[in-house]
N, C-alpha and C positions, 0 to 999 in steps of 0.2 A: 185341128192346126201343125203345122211343122213342129219338130223339137225345137229349130232353132228361135220358133217365134216364143214360144212356151218358155225356153231360158231365157230370154230377152226380158219380158214378161216379169220372171223371176227377180233378174238383178233391179230389173228397172224399180220394181217394189220394193226392193229389200236394200239400195243404194241412198247413200244422202243425195239429198238435194245441189249441195255446194261440195268444191273439193273432190280429191281423188280417191277414190278405190281399189285398189286391188287385189280380186280373190278371186275364187273358185265358187262356181254354181255345179253343184252335184242333182247330178237326176238319178233318183231312185230306179226311176222303170227302166231307163237305158245302162245302169249302173257305171255312170260316165263324171269326170271331171272336165269343167269346161270353163276356162280364163276369162278373163273378165276387166277391165280398166277404167276409171272414169266415176261418173257422178250419172245420179237417177235420172239426169235431162240431157246427157250425150255421152257415150260410153263404145264402146271395144267388146266383140266376142271377138279373145283375138283366136279359136281356134277355129271358126266359120271365117275369119278376115275381114269380117265387116261390120261397121262402122251404124250405129244408131241413133236416133237424135229424138227425143223427144220435143214438140208442141203444141203445149195448154196439154191435151187429153189424146194428141196422137202421137205415134209411136213412127217412126218411118224408119225401115229395116233397109239399109241400102243395100245389102247382099243380095236380097231377094227381090227387091222394087218391091215393098210392099207397104201399105200403111195398116196399122193395127187403133185401134181408141183405146185408151185406156181409162178408168175413172179410179182413183185409188180415195178409200175413203177409211183414215187412221188406220184399223187393223183386218178389213176386207177393199174388194176391187174387182171393177166386172168389164168386161170391155167386147168388143167385137174384131175379130179378126177378116179384113176384107181381102186376103189369098185365098181363103177355106168358104167363106161366107158361113162364118159359126160365130157363134156368140160362146162367152168364156166367164169364167166367176171363182174367186179362192176368197180365201185369210193369208193372215200373216199370224206367226205366232214364234217372236223372238225372229230367230236365222232361217227361219222355214215357211216356205210356202205350199201350199195347199189349191192347186189349180183345179176345177172341174171344167174339162173343154168338153161341149153341147155337140161339137162334130165326130166327136170317139164315143161320146155316153159313158166319159171315166173320169178319175182324178189322175191325178198327175202330182207327185209331190218332188219341191225342190231346196234345197238347203246353201246359202252360204258359208264357206270355209276358208 
């Protein structure tokens, strides 16, 4: 998966479904903060200039023109990235997300700050 997709998934699972949240998503792997605004269903990745919208279990990343299936179950989530043709899964612990990318065969960690 591309970094832009992983951090969009992280914001989608951490943000409230309604209202507007402005926060940074910190990537421990990239040692980088990316600014986001919106809610879990309709938001912007301000660093990449991309709009991301959720329709049911699907995210659409308008910056990469890519669909991502995402299912969230309280403290865990899973999905499929159609751009890289790989599955992913993860857990939410407070404001932190640990995502296992099956395409990369490794874990990535993100935090809302």
